[in-house]
C-alpha positions in Angstrom: 20.2 25.9 7.4 22.8 26.2 10.2 23.2 22.3 10.2 24.3 22.4 6.5 27.9 22.3 6.0 28.2 21.4 2.3 25.4 21.9 -0.1 26.8 20.0 -3.2 29.4 17.3 -3.7 29.9 16.3 -7.4 31.2 12.9 -8.9 29.3 10.9 -6.1 28.8 7.4 -7.0 25.3 5.7 -6.0 25.6 1.8 -5.9 22.8 -0.9 -6.5 23.1 -3.0 -3.3 21.7 -6.1 -5.2 23.8 -5.7 -8.4 25.9 -8.6 -9.0 28.3 -6.1 -10.7 30.1 -3.2 -9.6 28.5 -1.1 -11.8 27.2 2.6 -10.4 25.6 5.6 -11.4 27.7 9.0 -11.2 26.2 12.0 -10.5 25.8 15.2 -8.1 24.9 15.1 -4.4 22.8 18.1 -3.1 21.9 19.0 0.5 19.0 21.2 0.9 17.0 22.1 4.1 14.4 19.4 3.6 15.7 16.8 1.3 18.9 15.0 0.1 18.9 15.1 -3.7 21.0 13.0 -6.2 21.1 13.7 -9.8 22.9 11.1 -12.1 24.5 11.5 -15.7 21.1 11.0 -17.1 19.3 13.7 -15.1 17.4 11.2 -13.2 16.6 12.5 -9.6 16.6 10.5 -6.5 15.0 12.3 -3.4 15.5 11.4 0.2 13.4 13.3 2.7 15.5 13.9 5.9 12.6 12.9 8.1 12.4 9.3 6.4 16.3 8.8 7.3 16.5 6.3 10.4 20.3 5.7 10.4 23.4 7.1 8.9 26.6 5.1 8.8 30.2 6.2 7.6 32.0 3.6 6.6 36.2 3.1 6.3 37.7 5.0 3.5 38.5 2.9 0.5 40.6 3.4 -2.6 37.5 4.7 -4.8 36.3 7.2 -2.0 34.5 7.3 1.4 31.2 5.0 1.5 28.0 6.5 3.2 24.9 4.5 3.8 21.7 5.8 4.6 18.8 3.5 6.0 15.3 5.2 5.7 12.0 4.5 7.4 10.4 3.5 4.4 12.8 0.8 3.9 14.9 2.4 1.2 18.7 1.7 1.6 21.0 4.1 -0.5 25.0 3.5 -0.6 27.1 6.4 -1.8 30.6 6.6 -2.5 31.7 10.2 -1.9 35.3 11.0 -3.3 36.7 13.0 -0.6 36.5 12.1 3.1 36.1 15.8 4.3 33.0 16.1 2.1 31.6 12.7 3.4 32.0 13.7 7.0 30.4 17.0 6.4 27.3 15.2 4.8 27.3 12.7 7.4 27.2 15.2 10.5 24.7 17.2 8.6 22.4 14.4 8.1 22.5 13.2 11.7 21.0 16.6 12.9 18.5 17.1 10.0 17.1 13.9 10.6 16.5 14.1 14.4 15.0 17.5 14.9 14.7 18.6 18.6 11.3 20.5 18.3 8.1 19.8 16.5 8.2 23.4 14.2 11.1 21.8 12.7 9.2 19.1 11.0 8.5 19.3 7.1 4.8 19.9 7.9 5.3 23.2 9.3 7.3 24.5 6.4 5.3 22.4 3.4 3.3 24.8 1.1 1.3 23.1 -1.7 -0.1 26.3 -3.0 -3.6 25.7 -1.5 -5.8 28.6 -0.4 -6.7 28.8 3.4 -10.2 27.6 2.5 -8.9 24.6 0.9 -6.5 23.8 3.8 -9.6 24.1 6.3 -11.9 22.1 4.1 -9.1 19.1 3.9 -9.1 19.0 7.6 -12.8 18.9 7.8 -12.9 16.0 5.3 -13.1 13.5 8.1 -15.6 14.1 11.0 -15.8 11.8 13.8 -19.1 12.9 14.9 -20.6 11.9 11.5 -19.0 8.5 11.8 -20.4 8.1 15.3 -23.9 9.1 13.7 -23.3 6.7 11.1 -22.6 4.1 13.6 -25.8 4.8 15.4 -24.4 6.5 18.3 -26.1 8.4 20.4 -28.7 6.0 21.2 -30.7 4.7 24.3 -27.7 2.9 25.7 -24.9 5.3 24.4 -24.3 8.9 24.7 -21.5 11.1 23.2 -19.6 13.2 25.9 -17.4 15.9 26.1 -16.5 15.4 29.6 -13.0 15.0 29.0 -12.9 18.5 26.7 -9.9 19.6 28.9 -8.0 16.5 28.7 -7.8 16.2 32.6 -9.5 12.7 32.8 -8.1 9.4 31.8 -10.7 7.5 29.9 -8.9 4.6 27.9 -9.8 2.0 25.6 -8.2 0.6 27.8 -4.8 0.2 29.8 -4.3 -2.7 32.2 -6.1 -2.3 35.7 -4.1 -1.6 38.8 -5.1 -4.9 40.3 -2.0 -6.4 41.6 -2.7 -9.6 43.4 -5.4 -8.7 45.7 -6.5 -5.0 45.0 -10.2 -4.1 43.8 -11.3 -1.0 42.0 -15.3 -0.7 42.4 -15.6 2.0 39.8 -13.7 -0.3 37.2 -16.2 -3.1 38.2 -19.0 -0.8 37.8 -17.9 0.4 34.3 -17.7 -2.8 32.9 -21.1 -3.8 34.4 -22.5 -0.8 32.6 -21.0 -1.9 29.4 -22.5 -5.2 29.8 -25.9 -3.8 30.6 -26.0 -1.5 27.6 -26.0 -4.3 25.1 -29.7 -5.6 25.1 -28.8 -9.0 23.0 -26.0 -10.3 25.4 -25.4 -9.9 29.0 -21.8 -11.1 29.3 -18.9 -9.7 27.8 -15.4 -10.5 26.7 -12.4 -8.7 28.3 -9.6 -9.2 25.9 -6.1 -8.9 27.2 -3.7 -8.4 24.0 -0.6 -9.4 25.9 0.6 -12.9 26.6 -0.5 -14.3 29.9 3.2 -14.5 31.2 3.7 -10.8 30.7 0.5 -10.0 32.4 1.3 -12.2 35.4 4.5 -10.6 35.7 3.0 -7.0 35.8 1.0 -8.2 38.6 4.1 -8.2 41.0 4.2 -4.3 40.1 0.9 -3.9 41.2 -0.6 -4.0 37.9 -1.9 -7.0 35.8 -5.6 -8.2 34.8 -9.0 -8.4 36.0 -9.9 -10.9 38.4 -13.0 -12.7 37.2 -14.5 -13.3 40.5 -14.7 -9.6 41.2 -16.5 -9.0 37.9 -20.0 -10.5 37.0 -20.6 -11.8 33.7 -17.3 -11.4 32.0 -15.3 -13.8 30.0 -11.5 -13.3 29.9 -9.3 -14.0 27.2 -5.5 -13.3 26.4 -4.6 -13.2 22.8 -0.5 -13.1 23.1 0.7 -10.0 21.1 4.2 -9.3 22.0 5.5 -5.8 23.3 6.9 -3.0 21.2 10.5 -4.1 22.0 10.0 -7.6 20.9 8.3 -6.2 17.5 11.4 -3.8 17.0 13.8 -6.8 17.4 11.7 -8.7 14.9 11.7 -6.1 12.3 15.4 -5.5 12.7 16.1 -9.1 11.9 13.6 -9.2 9.0 15.5 -6.4 7.7 18.9 -8.2 7.9 17.5 -11.1 6.0 15.9 -9.1 3.1 19.0 -7.1 3.0 21.5 -9.8 2.4 23.0 -10.5 -0.9 23.3 -13.8 -2.5 20.9 -15.7 0.0 19.6 -19.1 -1.3 15.9 -19.6 -1.0 16.2 -21.8 2.0 18.3 -19.3 3.6 15.9 -16.6 2.9 12.9 -18.5 4.4 15.1 -19.6 7.4 15.8 -16.2 8.2 12.1 -15.1 7.6 11.2 -17.7 9.9 13.8 -16.8 12.6 12.9 -13.2 12.6 9.2 -14.0 13.8 7.8 -11.1 11.7 4.9 -13.2 10.1 4.4 -14.9 13.5 3.5 -11.5 15.0 1.3 -10.7 12.1 -0.5 -13.6 12.3 -0.9 -13.3 16.2 -2.6 -9.6 15.5 -4.8 -10.7 12.9 -6.2 -13.7 15.0 -6.9 -11.3 17.9 -9.1 -9.3 15.6 -11.0 -12.3 14.3 -11.6 -13.4 17.7 -13.1 -9.7 18.6 -15.1 -9.8 15.3 -16.7 -13.3 15.7 -17.6 -12.4 19.3 -19.5 -9.4 18.4 -21.0 -10.8 14.9 -21.9 -14.2 16.0 -22.2 -14.0 19.6 -23.6 -10.4 19.8 -21.2 -9.7 22.8 -19.7 -6.5 23.7 -15.8 -6.7 23.9 -13.5 -4.6 25.9 -9.9 -4.5 24.5 -6.9 -3.5 26.7 -2.9 -4.0 26.8 -0.4 -2.5 29.1 -1.2 1.2 28.1 -3.9 1.1 25.5 -2.4 3.0 22.7 -0.5 0.1 20.5 -2.0 -3.4 20.6 -5.4 -2.1 21.2 -5.4 0.3 18.2 -4.4 -2.7 16.1 -6.8 -5.1 17.2 -9.9 -2.7 17.2 -9.1 -1.3 13.9 -8.8 -4.6 12.3 -11.8 -6.0 14.0 -13.6 -3.1 12.6 -12.4 -3.8 9.1 -13.5 -7.2 9.2 -16.9 -6.3 10.5 -17.6 -3.2 8.4 -17.6 -3.1 4.5 -17.4 0.9 4.9 -14.1 0.7 6.4 -12.8 -1.2 3.1 -13.6 2.0 0.9 -11.0 4.6 0.4 -12.8 7.3 2.3 -13.8 4.7 5.1 -10.1 3.6 5.9 -9.2 7.2 6.4 -12.1 7.5 8.9 -10.8 4.3 10.4 -7.3 5.7 10.9 -8.6 8.8 12.3 -10.8 7.2 14.8 -8.9 4.1 16.3 -5.4 5.6 15.9 -5.1 9.5 15.8 -8.1 10.4 18.2 -7.4 7.2 20.7 -3.9 8.6 21.1 -1.4 6.0 19.3 2.1 7.6 20.1 3.0 8.3 16.2 5.8 10.8 17.5 7.6 8.3 19.8 6.7 5.2 17.9 7.9 6.7 14.5 10.9 8.5 16.0 9.8 12.2 14.6 11.9 13.8 17.3 15.3 13.5 18.8 14.1 11.0 21.7 14.4 7.6 23.4 15.2 4.9 20.5 13.6 2.4 22.8 10.2 4.0 22.2 10.3 3.2 18.5 8.4 0.5 17.3 6.5 -0.7 14.0 3.2 -0.8 15.5 1.3 1.0 12.7 3.5 -0.7 10.1 2.2 -4.2 11.3 -1.5 -2.8 11.1 -0.9 -1.7 7.4 0.6 -5.1 6.6 -2.1 -6.9 8.1 -4.6 -5.1 6.0 -2.5 -6.0 3.0 -2.9 -9.8 4.0 -6.4 -9.2 4.2 -6.5 -7.6 0.8 -4.6 -10.8 -0.7 -7.1 -12.9 0.7 -10.3 -11.1 -0.2 -9.1 -8.9 -3.2 -12.7 -8.3 -4.2 -13.7 -6.7 -0.7 -11.3 -3.7 -0.7 -11.8 -0.5 -2.9 -8.2 0.4 -2.1 -5.0 -1.2 -3.6 -1.5 -2.1 -1.8 -0.3 1.5 -3.6 -2.7 3.2 -1.1 -1.4 1.3 2.1 2.5 2.1 0.8 1.5 5.9 0.3 0.0 6.1 3.8 3.3 4.3 5.3 5.3 6.8 3.5 3.5 9.8 4.9 3.2 8.5 8.4 7.2 8.9 8.3 7.5 11.8 6.2 6.2 14.3 8.5 5.0 16.3 5.2 1.3 16.5 6.5 -0.2 17.1 10.2 -2.2 14.0 10.6 0.2 11.9 12.3 2.3 14.6 14.2 2.4 14.2 18.0 1.7 11.5 20.4 -2.1 12.3 21.5 -4.9 14.5 20.7 -3.9 17.2 23.2 -0.8 17.7 21.8 -1.9 18.1 18.5 -4.4 20.8 19.5 -1.7 22.6 21.6 0.6 22.4 18.4 -2.4 23.9 16.4 -1.7 21.7 13.3 -4.9 22.4 11.6 -3.9 25.9 11.7 -0.3 25.6 10.4 -0.2 22.4 8.7 -2.2 20.5 5.7 -4.1 17.3 5.8 -2.9 14.1 3.9 -6.5 12.8 3.0 -7.6 15.5 0.3 -4.4 15.0 -1.5 -5.0 11.0 -1.3 -8.4 11.4 -2.5 -7.3 13.7 -5.3 -5.3 10.9 -6.8 -7.4 8.1 -5.8 -7.7 6.7 -9.1 -4.1 5.4 -8.7 -5.4 3.9 -5.5 -8.4 2.1 -6.8 -8.5 -1.7 -6.7 -9.8 -2.7 -10.4 -11.2 -5.7 -9.0 -13.4 -4.5 -6.2 -16.9 -5.2 -5.9 -19.1 -3.2 -3.5 -21.9 -5.9 -3.7 -19.0 -8.5 -2.7 -17.7 -6.6 0.1 -21.3 -5.9 1.8 -22.4 -9.6 1.1 -20.2 -10.7 4.3 -21.6 -10.5 7.7 -17.7 -10.5 8.7 -14.7 -11.4 6.7 -13.1 -14.6 8.1 -9.6 -14.7 6.9 -7.6 -18.1 7.0 -4.8 -17.8 9.4 -3.1 -21.0 8.4 0.6 -20.1 8.3 1.3 -20.5 4.5 -1.4 -18.0 3.9 1.3 -15.5 5.3 3.8 -14.2 3.1 6.7 -11.7 2.9 5.6 -8.2 1.6 7.9 -7.9 -1.4 6.6 -4.2 -2.5 6.8 -2.9 1.1 10.5 -4.0 2.0 11.9 -3.8 -1.5 9.8 -1.2 -3.2 12.9 0.8 -3.9 14.9 -2.0 -5.3 13.9 -1.8 -8.8 16.6 -4.6 -10.2 14.7 -7.1 -8.1 11.9 -9.1 -10.2 9.3 -10.3 -10.4 7.0 -7.8 -8.9 4.6 -9.4 -6.4 1.1 -7.7 -6.9 -1.1 -9.5 -8.9 -3.5 -6.3 -8.9 -0.5 -4.1 -10.4 -0.4 -6.6 -13.3 -4.4 -6.4 -13.6 -3.9 -2.6 -13.8 -1.3 -2.6 -15.9 -3.0 -4.8 -18.5 -6.2 -2.5 -18.2 -4.0 0.3 -19.2 -2.5 -1.5 -22.1 -6.1 -2.4 -23.0 -7.2 1.3 -23.1 -4.3 2.0 -25.3 -5.1 -0.7 -27.6 -8.9 0.2 -27.9 -7.8 3.8 -28.8 -5.5 2.2 -31.4 -8.4 0.2 -32.7 -10.7 3.2 -33.0 -8.3 5.1 -35.0 -7.6 2.4 -37.4 -11.5 2.0 -37.6 -11.6 5.7 -38.5 -9.0 5.3 -41.1 -10.5 2.3 -42.6 -14.1 3.7 -42.7 -12.2 7.2 -44.5 -10.7 4.8 -47.0 -13.8 2.7 -47.7 -15.7 6.2 -48.4 -13.3 7.1 -50.8 -13.3 4.0 -52.7 -17.1 4.0 -53.0 -16.9 7.5 -54.3 -14.2 6.3 -57.0 -16.4 3.5 -58.0 -19.2 5.8 -58.8 -17.4 7.3 -61.6 -16.2 4.1 -63.0 -18.6 2.4 -65.3 -17.0 -1.1 -65.4 -14.2 -2.1 -63.4 -10.8 -3.1 -65.1 -9.4 -6.4 -64.8 -5.9 -7.7 -65.1 -4.9 -9.7 -67.7 -1.9 -10.8 -65.6 -1.8 -13.5 -62.8 -2.4 -11.7 -59.5 0.1 -12.1 -56.9 -0.6 -13.9 -53.8 0.5 -11.3 -51.5 -2.0 -8.6 -53.5 -4.8 -11.3 -53.0 -4.1 -11.7 -49.3 -5.0 -7.8 -49.1 -7.4 -7.9 -51.0 -9.3 -10.7 -48.7 -9.6 -7.7 -46.1 -11.9 -5.8 -48.3 -15.7 -6.6 -47.9 -17.2 -4.7 -50.7 -16.7 -7.3 -53.6 -15.7 -11.1 -53.3 -12.6 -11.9 -54.9 -14.2 -13.9 -57.8 -17.7 -13.9 -59.4 -19.1 -17.4 -59.9 -19.1 -16.9 -63.8 -15.7 -15.2 -64.0 -13.1 -17.5 -65.5 -9.6 -17.8 -64.1 -7.0 -16.1 -66.6 -3.7 -18.5 -67.2 -0.2 -18.1 -67.9 0.2 -18.4 -71.7 1.1 -21.6 -72.9 -0.6 -23.1 -69.9 -4.2 -24.5 -69.5 -6.7 -23.7 -66.4 -6.2 -27.7 -65.4 -2.3 -27.4 -64.5 -2.2 -23.6 -63.7 -0.5 -23.6 -60.2 -2.2 -20.3 -59.4 -5.9 -21.6 -59.8 -5.9 -23.8 -56.5 -4.3 -20.9 -54.7 -6.8 -18.4 -55.7 -9.7 -20.7 -55.1 -8.2 -21.1 -51.6 -8.2 -17.5 -51.1 -11.7 -17.1 -52.2 -12.9 -19.2 -49.4 -14.6 -17.5 -46.4 -12.7 -18.4 -43.3 -12.5 -16.4 -40.1 -9.7 -13.9 -39.4 -7.2 -15.9 -37.5 -3.4 -17.3 -37.7 -3.2 -21.2 -38.5 -0.3 -22.9 -37.4 -1.3 -26.3 -39.1 2.1 -28.3 -40.1 4.2 -25.7 -38.2 3.8 -23.2 -40.8 2.0 -19.7 -39.9 -0.6 -19.0 -42.7 -3.0 -15.9 -42.0 -6.4 -16.5 -43.4 -9.1 -14.1 -43.6 
């Protein structure tokens, strides 16, 4: 609380960055220990978690007040106009410090209390068990064993990082390890070594004593570069993308040109193609694959997790996707703290590596909508909490650090909260049979299949239309159908009640009374919905208006028309809507 200088500012205006008018919402801005809260005149609340804030900018003073622009890690951008410059300056300085904590124990997860018992909290952390997952995968077996040799985190067993080969150095232990991996595969004696970097980058690293494997020193390996750029290129690419999608008044051509210039979708394409290569090598050639990059915790996580998603339908379920993230991202040491900027550190370490993984998964759900149990709302919610620091799953840079922080004792797991609301995250057209019928998903990586993820980068810009997701439309239609079915049942119950009452009344009437006056067409139209009696009996005469005869009575033809049995529909013949029954 020592960082909060002003807790409440009134008459603050909230602007819509894409609105064509200068219309704004006026309300009160509150600053708490964990959130920035804006409440407008209609009591609508806008909550912004401090840990979601990526940047705060105080613009030059204007005649209407002092502008304050807040950019968030979940791609929300809010633009406030604070009446007094001093209040704006206090809010600005407070947010700078509150959004960049210096220590882990200052993160929201260590103070968040969802009113769960201690037993529920422990059970939440036990929801994903990697030993059970390896058992599901058939490990241990005759070729592979689970090992706790690294239980004290003294060894460095990677997925792996680049070898220290330089131009001529050799590592016999490394060569023996790859030979052992190759021999553990009973169906194929050769294996692939996939270097996720561009070849030029790997060659440059050789000059620093690093580099990549020399095929002449390894038996039965096939080397493959896949060309995924490093974290700095990805960070720059995302920044260019956000500049494009945050610009007002762009033409379609300018937007598409800017999207292409950012290179963002080209990077997503490269990540997916690397995963496809891995999946095909395992599924179709039966070959083992070793994946590495420079350090082994960024691009390898992307490629291995996406490859698993293509190969195993279990990871396309809600529970399976949680297991996949725990296995290939959290347990394998992706540096969530550095890459997501959880603490006040080096901004050059921040990079959207995990966001690219989620976007790649979204592209797969668009190409194979029946193969995934979860929808895009599930992916967006995970992205939200990767940056919120509300739960302990993504805090820290490695498993050793998480154990030292005692996260399982002091914080809560995200997964049980998602499972409790899984109805919101279910894909309505998911087919388990369809998903399991594929030995491997083979997405088409032609360039036009990659598109801008509207609901990721503009999910908070409610004035922008239309919404992108077809699945959202399907789910909304399904909810509307449920409401209509409920209305139909209520109407049927009322009709049944009225029919029972009419039958009771008819039992006390010996002879039905007939009107001696012409019956109005409207009344006859309503009468056609009753199914107890036909409109007219065959031997009944048609009563006429006094002074007229049956031959020229204008009502006779109309009543005969109404007495015909026709389906319940609306006829639009001759441009006139006529209800028939």
